N, C-alpha and C positions, 0 to 999 in steps of 0.2 A: 391692856396698855397699848398693845399693837394696834387694835381696832381704833382706838381714840387717836393714835398718831396718824392713822391713814386718813382720817377726816379732819385733822387739825389743819392749822395754817400751813405747816410744812408739807403735810400729806396732800393738801389741795393743790399746792404748787407743783408737787411731783406729778400729780395726775394730769394737770394741764400740759406739763412738759411732755408726758408720755403721749397724750393725744396729738400734740403738734408733731411729735416725732413720727407717729404712725401715719399722719396725713402727708407729711413731707416725704416719707419713704414709699408711698404708693407709686407704683410704676406708671408713667404717663402712657396714654393710648397712642399707639403708632399712627401717624397721619398717612392716609391712603394717597398714593401717587395719582396725579391727575391723568385721566385717560388720554392716550395719544390719538389725535384725529386720524381717521382712515377713510379713504375714498377709493372705490373700486367699481369696475364695470361688471354688470351681470349679463352674460350672453344669453341669447335665446335658445330654444330647443332646436334640435336638428330636424325633427319631423313634427308637423302640425296637421291636424285634419282641416278640411276645407271650411267647416263650420266653426272652427275655433280661431284664435288669434295668435300671431307671433309677437314676441315681446323682447324688447331691449331695455335694460335697466341700469341704474346707478345706485350703489349702496354707500351711505355716509354714516360713519360711526364717530361718536365722541365730539361732534360739533354740529352746528346748525347749517342747513342748506341756504346759503346766501345768494348764490347766482349759479346759472348753468346755461349752456348754449343749447340750440335746437337739435333735436335728434334728426338723423338723416332721413331723406325720402328713399324708399325702397321700391325698386321696379317690381311690379306684380302685386303690390300691396297698397293699401291706403291707410292713413293714420286713423285709428279708431278711438283715440282718447288717451289722456295722460293722467295717471293715478299716483297718489302718494300714500304710503303706509308707514306707520311708526311703530316701534316696539322697543321694549326695555329688556336687555339680556343681562344675565349674571355671568360675569367672566371671572374665572379664578384668579385671585391676586389683585383684581382691579375693582371689585364690587359690581355695581350695575352700570351698564353703558347704554345710552340712548342710540337707537339705530333707525335711520330713515331710508326708505327705498323709493326711488322715483322710477316708474315703469311707463314706457311708451308702448302702447299696443298697436299692432298692425293687422288689418283684416285682409286676407288674401282674396284675389279676384277669381282665380281659377287654379285647377290642379297643375302640378309641374314642379320642376326643380329650378330654384332661383339662386342667383349669386348675390350674396351680401357683400358689398364693397367695403374696403377698409375706410375707416372714418376716425375722426378725432372729436372728443367732447371736452369742453372746458367747464369744470365744476369747481366752484370756489377758487378760481384762479389757477387751478391745477389741470394740466392737459392730460387726458386719458386717451390712449390709442388702442383701437381695435383692429386686428388684422383682417377681419371679415370672415367669410366662410360661405357655406351653402345650406339651404334649407329646402326641404321637400314638403310640398303641400299635397297631402294624400286625400283620398276620398273620405267622405264623412262615414264614420263607423256606424254599422247598423246596430241599433240598441233594441234588445228584446224587452217587452213589457214585464214589469214585476208581477208575479202571481204568487198564490199561496204555496205553490210547489217550489218556487225558487227562493222565497223568503218566508220562513216559518213564523209562527206567532211568537212574539217576544224576542226574535232574532235581532241582534244589533247590527247597524251599518257603520262602517268606519268613519265616514265623513258626510257632511251635508251634500256635497257634490255627487257622491256616489248614491246617495238616497234619492235626490231630486233629478240628477243628471243635467245635461245641457237641454236647452229648450227644444222640445220635440217638433218635427215638421208640422204636426197638426195644429200647433199654436201659431203658425204662419199662414198668411194668405197671399195668393198671387194677384198682384194688381193688374188691371187690364192695360194693354199697350196697343198702339196703332202702327207698329212697325210692319213693313212689308218689303220683300225682295222682288225686283222687277227687272226683266230683260227686255229692252226696248230697241226696236229698229225704226229708223226714220222713214223707211219705205217698205212696202209689202211686195212690190214688183219692180224689177230693174231690168235693164238690157245687159247683155254681155259686155263687160268692160266698164259699166256704170257703177259708181261707188254707192254702197249702202253702209251707213254708220250704225253700229250695234253697241249698246252700252248696258252695263250692269249697274243698277242703282239700288241703294238701300234708303227707304223712306221711313222716317219716324217723326213724331211730333216732339217739340221741345221738352215736354214733361217726361217723355220716355227715356231721356238721357239719365234720369235718376235711377232707373231700374234695369237698364240694358248696357251691355258692354261687349266689345269684340272679344272673341275667344280664339286664341291661337291663330290670329289672322295671317301672320307671316307664312304659315304653312298651308292654310286654306286657299289663299289667293292664287298661287301658282297652279293648283289643281283646277280652279275655276277657269283660269285663262286657258289652260290646256284643253278643256272641254269645248272652248269656243273656236278651236282651230277648224279651218275648212280646207280640205285637200284640193278643191277646185277653184280657189280664189286667191288673189293677190292680197295679202294682209298688210295694212299700214297701221301700226299702233299709234294711238293718240299720245299727247303729252302726258307727263307723269301726273297722276291724280293728285288733286290738292287736298290738304288735310282739312281745310275749312269747308264745310258743306255749303251748298246753295240753299236759299230760302225760296220755296215754291208754294203754290196753292193747288190743292187737290180736293175737289168736292166742297169748295168754300172754306176749307180749313188750311192753316199754315203748317207746312211740313219742312223738315230739314232733309235735303237730298245729298247723300254721300255717293260720289261716283267711284265705284270700286274698280271698274275696268272699262275700256272703250277702244274699239278698233274699227277701221274702215276697210271693207272688203270689196274688191273688184273682181267679179266672177270672170273666169277664163273660159268657161264652157256654159252651155245652156242648162246644166244640171242645177236643180233646186238647192238652195242653201238651207241646211237644217241645223238649228241650234238646240241642243237637248235641254231638258229642265235642269235647273241648278239649285243647289241647296247650300245654305250658310248657317253654321251653328253659332249661336250667340249665348253669352252668359246673361241670365236674368236673375234678379234678386227678389225673393219673397220677403214680405215685411211682417214683423211681429205684430200680432193682434193687439196685445196689451203690453207695450214696452215698459220696462222698469229700469231704473238707474243701474248701470253695470251690465245689462243684458245685451246680447248681440241682436241688433235690430234687423239684420238681413240674413237671409239664407240663400246661397247661390245654387241655382239649378241651370240646366242647359235647355235651350229651346231652338228648334230648327225652323228656319224660314225658307220657303221654296219659291222659285220663279218658274212660271210655265214655259214650255218649249215655244220657240219662235221659228217660223218658216218664211223664207223669202223666195218668191218665184222669179225665175230668170228667163227672159225672152231673147231669142236669137236676133242678131242684127238683120235688117232687110237686105236683100241683094242690091249690090251697087254695080251699075253698068261699068264694065271695063276693069273691074277690080274684084278680087275675092272678098267675101264677107269676113268681117273681123280683122281686116288688114289695116285699119285706121284707128287712132285713139278715139275714145268716147268721152264726151264732156261738153260743157257749155263754156266756150272759150271766146276771148276777145284779144285783138292784136293792138299792141302799142309799139310804135316805131320811134327811132331816134338816130340822129347823125351827129357827128362830132364837129361840124362846121357849117358855115353859111355859103361860102364860095368854094367851088371845086374847079381845079385845073388839071390838065393832063399831066401825068407823071407824078402827081402828088397823092399820097395815101390819106384816106379818111376811114373812120369807123362807122359802121352801120349796125344797129341793134334791132333784132327781131324779137320782141318780148311777148310772151303768151301768158295770160292769167285767166282764171275762172275755176269753176267747179269741175274737178276731174283729177285723174291720176297724172300728176306732173312728171313722174318718172317715165311714163310711157310716151311722152312727147318727143318725137324725133323728126328733124327737118331733113328733107332730101339734100344731099351735098351738092352745091352748084360747082360747075367746072369753070376753070379759067378759059378765056378766049383771047383772040388777038386784040380785042378792044378793051378787055377788062381782066385784071388779075384778082383772084379771090383767095384769101387766106383765112383759115379758121374752120369751124367756129370755136370760140371760147364759151363754154356753157356754165351758167351759174344759176342755182335755185335759191329762192328767198321766200319769206313770208311777208305779205302786206300787213299793215296795222290791223285790218279786220280779220286776219287769219287766212286770207285767200292765198293759195300758192301761186308763184310766178316763176317762169323759166325764161331766162335771157340767153339768146344766141347772138354773140358778137362776132362780126366779120370785119376784116381789114381789106378794103377795096382800093385798087390802084387803077384808075382809068387811063387809057392811052388814046382814046378818040374823043373829040369834042361832040357835044350833043346831049340829049336826054338819056340818062341811064335807064334801061328797062328792068328795074328791080322786080316788077311783078312777074316777069318771066324767069327770074333767077330763084326767087324765094317764094314758097307757098307751103301751107299746111292744110291737108285734107283731114276732116274729122267728122264724127257722127254726133249730132246734137240730140240727146235723149229727151229734151224738153219739146222740141218740135218734131222729133222722130224723123229727121231728115239729115242727109249728108250736106256738109258745107265745106267751104275752103277759105282760109285766111290768106289774103294777098296784100303786099305792100301798096300803099297809096302815095307814098312820097315819090316825086319825080325830080331828083337832083339833076341840074343842068351843069355840064362840064364845059369849060371854056379853055381855049388854048389851041395849039397846033397838034396835029396828029403825030404821035410818037410810036412807031411800030416797036413791038417787043423784040429785042435782040436776044439771040440765044446766049445764054450765060457761058462765058469762056473764062475759066479761072486763070489761064495763062496770061490773059490780057489785063488782069487786075493789077494795079500798081503795088499792092502789098503781097497778095498770094502768088503773083507771077514769079518774082525773084525767089520767094521762099520755096516754091515748087522746083525751080531750077537748081537750087542748092541741095535739095533733099536727096537722101540716099535711097535708091530704088531697090536695093538688095533686100531680100526677105530675111527677117529676123526670127530666131527660134522663139517658141511660145514661152519658154521658161527664162527669157533674158532678164526679166525683172527679179526673178528669184536669185539668179546669179549675182546681180547687182547688190541685192540685199545681203547675200553671203559675203561678198568681197567687202562691203561696207562694215559688216560685223568684224571681219578679220582686222581691218584697219583700225577700228575703234579699240579692239583688244590690244593691238600692238602699241597704240598710243598710251593706253593705261599702263602697260608693262614699263614703257620708257618713263612715264611719270613716276611710277612706284620706285624704280631704280634711282632716279634723280633725288627723290625725297629721302631714300635710305642713305645715300651718300652724303647728302647735306646735313643729315642728323648725326 
């Protein structure tokens, strides 16, 4: 009876009710919370080998990478590629979270310690700040080849990088280059006092720039310049070397010429100028024979370029009648004159300019000082050095002349410059060619008497002739300090009473 009631109309309804009750009573699955988006910077290592890369990265979790700003440029490194890696991580309480890492790789140029400056990156509209730091680029580690003694049969290696290692130097080849270091002098033989220009150049072809770079140049250059010093010569350094090289032809090929150093030497004695051989260390890159995506295509090595020694013979100056040898400047000079007016009258001052330019040491040019006479007063000179548009030095001697006698002024007897011309190997003299004519009446030079001056005469008469102590100004300063202090006290007392 019970079995029949279970499958009867009433029992069937009860069974359906029970199934509905069980289905409605099943607990609902808890909904997982959505992951919270995270963006963070991934700093690079503190030490990297020369053959590896330094990296800066950004890690994004829980969201897609929609936008990002450029990674900074780092001194001593070049950007070697931007990579993206994705991964799915299981996080307790949140299920699986998608993670994307954006990595900027930097290839170092040379060994050393470099400063990573502080920088900001904007990722998905969020600004990330890095305080920067330091990274040391160390020498490439020496890797021992794998042998049966080091790796036994069936022995496991932890990772593929440990098994294969970084690309070995044998997989790289050194491309040829046409670079050379040259020490050049514009003359091989000079006279005492004659200038010789000596320059240190680095020549390379345009294609060599892809495999060559300067190494620690800021420290190498002072040592090279120091080796060019000459104890028996007057040294005049050239203008600062330009960063942009010159384009020249050597042997029919186009070369880039970098001027590393240049000086002009004026020998003071007949001793030979000797410039030693110089050496410059450059960074050169070997190239990978069979590059694959993700491989380092360059391997940095060091290469030394040498410049042969240079000698410059120095000849003594020939004897000069009536003067000792070497007592005159040496150069190829020309004279340019100028006056400040067209009409000249007695008692009126005018300016005369004796300008000398040409190839030579302008600093050694000295004119004999003319003396004033009863017919002419001479003041000066005012000396000024300048460079002409073509680079030729010019030295100007400006005099203020006051004639007191009419007639032609004998400027050629007042001003002259004797020098030795190394081109003609003869002594020569520069003399004025201008003959200014002075008109008016003769005005003898009267002795200056300050007592007769309308201004200084009365002032001298009223002046106190008594001697004053040397510390009189210190006493005045002390008394003035006391007076100021007393005034401040009176002001303070007045303010206190009024308040």
